[in-house]
MILUMPA-114946 format. One record per residue: residue in three letters; x negated, y, z of N, C-alpha, C in turn. Coordinates in steps of 0.05 Angstrom, whole numbers, padded with zeros to 5 digits, always signed. Atoms other than C-alpha are relative to their C-alpha. Layout:
ALAXYZXYZXYZ ...
END
This chain:
GLU+00009+00024-00015+00531-00199+00515-00026+00003+00012 THR+00030-00002-00012+00470-00198+00563-00013-00025+00001 VAL+00014+00024+00000+00418-00249+00556-00026+00004+00019 ASN+00025-00001-00017+00364-00262+00609-00023-00012-00015 VAL+00026+00009+00013+00293-00268+00582-00020+00005+00022 LEU+00022+00001-00018+00234-00282+00624-00018+00024-00008 GLN+00018-00024+00006+00194-00215+00629-00028-00009-00001 GLY+00028+00008+00008+00124-00219+00598-00002-00023-00021 SER-00001+00024+00021+00143-00279+00553-00001+00014-00028 LYS+00003-00009+00029+00132-00275+00479+00026+00010-00012 LEU-00029-00010+00009+00207-00270+00469+00007+00029+00009 ALA-00006-00023-00011+00212-00211+00514-00017+00020-00016 GLU+00020-00020+00014+00151-00177+00476+00013+00004-00030 ALA-00012+00000+00027+00189-00192+00409+00025+00018+00002 ILE-00025-00013-00003+00255-00164+00434-00006+00032+00005 THR+00008-00030-00008+00218-00099+00463-00009+00012-00025 TYR+00013-00011+00025+00181-00091+00397+00025+00008-00019 SER-00023-00004+00017+00247-00097+00359+00017+00024+00009 VAL-00015-00023-00009+00283-00045+00401-00015+00023-00003 ASN+00018-00025+00000+00225+00004+00401-00002+00007-00030 GLN+00006-00007+00028+00220-00003+00324+00025+00001-00016 LYS-00024+00002+00012+00293-00001+00310+00004+00019-00026 ALA+00000-00019+00021+00289+00063+00265-00013-00010-00023 SER+00015+00008+00024+00234+00032+00221+00011-00027-00013 LEU-00010+00025+00007+00265-00037+00220+00025+00001-00015 SER-00028-00003+00015+00333-00012+00196-00001+00021-00022 ALA+00001-00022+00022+00307+00040+00145+00010-00008-00025 PHE-00011+00012+00025+00327-00006+00088+00031+00005-00004 LEU-00028-00003-00001+00400+00004+00107+00009+00028-00009 GLU-00006-00027+00008+00395+00079+00093-00010+00009-00027 ASP+00011-00006+00027+00355+00077+00029-00003-00028-00014 GLY-00005+00025+00016+00372+00025-00023-00027-00006-00015 ARG+00026+00006+00014+00302+00033-00055-00020-00016+00018 ILE+00016+00015-00017+00269+00000+00007+00008-00028+00000 GLU-00006+00030+00000+00264-00075+00002+00005-00010+00029 LEU-00004+00010-00023+00289-00117+00057-00023-00013+00012 SER+00026+00014-00009+00227-00157+00062-00024+00011-00013 ASN+00025-00009+00013+00154-00141+00047-00016-00024-00012 ASN+00014+00024+00012+00139-00210+00018-00012+00003-00027 ARG+00011-00005+00027+00128-00184-00052-00028+00015+00004 ALA+00027-00015-00005+00074-00135-00025-00023-00022+00012 GLU+00018+00020-00012+00042-00194+00017-00009-00018-00019 ASN+00011+00020+00022+00041-00243-00043-00019+00015-00016 LYS+00019-00017+00017+00004-00187-00082-00027-00001+00013 ILE+00026-00004-00012-00051-00180-00031-00012-00025+00010 ARG+00010+00025-00011-00058-00252-00011-00024-00009-00010 PRO+00027+00008+00007-00118-00266-00056-00020+00015+00012 PHE+00019-00017-00011-00154-00208-00027-00003-00008+00030 VAL+00004+00007-00028-00140-00229+00044-00015-00026+00007 ILE+00013+00025-00004-00160-00301+00033-00029+00002-00006 GLY+00029-00002+00009-00227-00279+00000-00015+00019+00017 ARG+00017-00022-00013-00244-00221+00046-00023-00009+00019 LYS+00022+00009-00018-00288-00263+00093-00027-00005-00015 GLY+00024+00002+00017-00334-00275+00036-00013+00025-00012 TRP+00010-00026+00012-00342-00204+00016-00016+00015+00022 LEU+00017-00015-00019-00400-00170+00054+00009+00027+00005 PHE-00006-00029-00005-00372-00103+00045+00026+00005+00017 SER-00021-00004-00018-00311-00116+00084-00003-00011+00029 ASP+00006+00009-00028-00347-00137+00147+00000+00023+00020 THR+00000-00025-00018-00340-00067+00176+00027+00013-00004 THR-00023-00012+00002-00280-00024+00191+00000+00016-00026 LYS-00001-00016+00026-00300+00028+00136-00001-00021-00028 GLY-00002+00016+00022-00312-00030+00086+00029-00011-00002 ALA-00025+00010+00003-00244-00058+00100+00020+00020-00007 LYS-00018-00021+00007-00210+00010+00094-00004+00008-00030 ALA+00006-00004+00029-00246+00020+00028+00011-00022-00016 SER-00010+00024+00012-00224-00049+00005+00033+00007-00003 ALA-00026-00002+00001-00154-00035+00023+00012+00025-00018 ILE-00005-00022+00017-00153+00035-00014-00002-00009-00028 VAL+00004+00009+00029-00179+00002-00077+00022-00020-00007 TYR-00024+00021+00005-00127-00056-00073+00026+00016-00003 SER-00025-00012+00003-00072-00008-00062+00002+00016-00027 ILE-00001-00014+00024-00092+00034-00122+00005-00020-00024 VAL-00002+00019+00022-00098-00027-00168+00029-00012+00000 GLU-00028+00010-00002-00032-00059-00145+00021+00022-00004 THR-00020-00020+00009+00006+00005-00150-00002+00007-00031 ALA+00003-00002+00029-00021+00015-00221+00013-00022-00013 LYS-00012+00024+00014+00001-00056-00238+00030+00002+00002 ALA-00030+00001-00004+00071-00046-00208+00012+00021-00017 ASN-00011-00020+00020+00079+00017-00252-00008-00006-00028 LYS+00007+00010+00027+00055-00023-00314-00021+00019-00013 ILE+00019-00018+00011-00007+00019-00322-00025-00019-00004 ASN+00022+00014+00008-00070-00009-00354-00022+00007+00021 VAL+00016-00006-00024-00113-00017-00291-00029+00010-00006 TYR+00025-00009+00011-00180-00011-00326-00002+00031-00008 MET-00003-00026+00011-00161+00053-00364+00006+00022+00021 PHE-00009-00019-00024-00128+00084-00301-00024+00004+00018 LEU+00025-00002-00017-00191+00072-00258-00020+00017-00015 PHE+00017-00018+00015-00233+00102-00314+00007+00029-00001 TYR-00010-00026-00001-00189+00161-00317-00005+00013+00026 ILE-00001-00014-00025-00183+00176-00245-00027+00003+00010 PHE+00028-00005-00008-00258+00164-00231-00016+00018-00015 SER+00016-00020+00016-00280+00210-00287+00012+00028+00008 LYS-00013-00028-00002-00229+00267-00269-00001+00007+00031 LEU-00002-00008-00030-00222+00264-00192-00022+00014+00012 PRO+00023-00014-00013-00294+00284-00173+00000+00030-00005 GLY+00003-00028+00010-00285+00351-00209+00022+00018+00010 ILE-00025-00013-00007-00219+00372-00175-00003+00005+00031 ASP+00001-00006-00029-00216+00409-00108+00028-00003+00011 PHE-00026+00008-00013-00158+00373-00072+00003+00013+00025 LYS-00005-00013-00028-00171+00408-00007+00011+00029-00004 ALA-00012-00027+00008-00154+00476-00040+00028-00004-00011 ASN-00028+00002+00011-00092+00447-00076+00007-00032-00003 PRO-00007+00030-00003-00070+00377-00049+00022-00009-00021 SER-00021+00009+00016-00011+00378-00094-00009-00010-00028 LEU+00010+00011+00026-00055+00365-00155-00005-00031+00000 LEU+00002+00029-00002-00065+00293-00129+00024-00014-00014 GLU-00024+00012+00011+00006+00278-00151-00003-00007-00031 ASP+00007+00001+00029-00017+00284-00225-00016-00026-00005 PHE+00016+00022+00003-00061+00225-00214+00011-00027+00011 MET-00014+00023-00008-00012+00178-00185+00009-00018-00024 PRO-00007+00019+00022+00006+00115-00229+00028+00008-00012 TRP-00025-00008+00012+00078+00141-00237+00003+00030-00012 SER+00000-00028+00010+00058+00210-00260+00003+00002-00030 GLN-00005-00002+00030+00082+00230-00328-00024+00017-00013 LYS+00025-00014+00009+00017+00270-00335-00022-00016-00009 LEU+00023+00017+00008-00027+00210-00344+00000-00003-00029 PRO+00002+00004+00028-00055+00201-00412+00012-00026-00011 ASP-00012+00023+00013-00023+00153-00460-00018-00025+00000 TYR+00016+00022-00003-00083+00108-00458-00001-00017+00025 CYS-00003+00014-00027-00069+00090-00386+00026-00016-00001 ARG-00029+00011+00000+00003+00066-00406+00001-00023-00019 ASN-00004+00022+00019-00014+00010-00454+00004-00026+00013 ASN-00010+00024-00013+00014-00042-00405-00020-00023+00001 GLN+00020+00020-00007-00044-00083-00381-00009-00019-00022 
END
């Protein structure tokens, strides 16, 4: 059935966006690991989003990107039941001495889901 929508309206923009993003918006149908909603992720970052205006280091694009990276690392560690403090201690002490440009696959060993993490990172927050 065809529906007439006023060109340039917000509804027309939403429909155009949906059509253009069809592959991304329907990815959860092909992979059961993908959640239907990103509500859980949004709830995890809400405290940071609310507080960001008060943080001076986030008033630039570089500061905001750095914050996003740190929050992603911390929340991913939490989601994998990793002790955040010990995990950060571990990666910040080991990563500077590793040449990832020469061997990018080494980075996988430092992910929160890696079985190569030391036991002291796994003592469940």
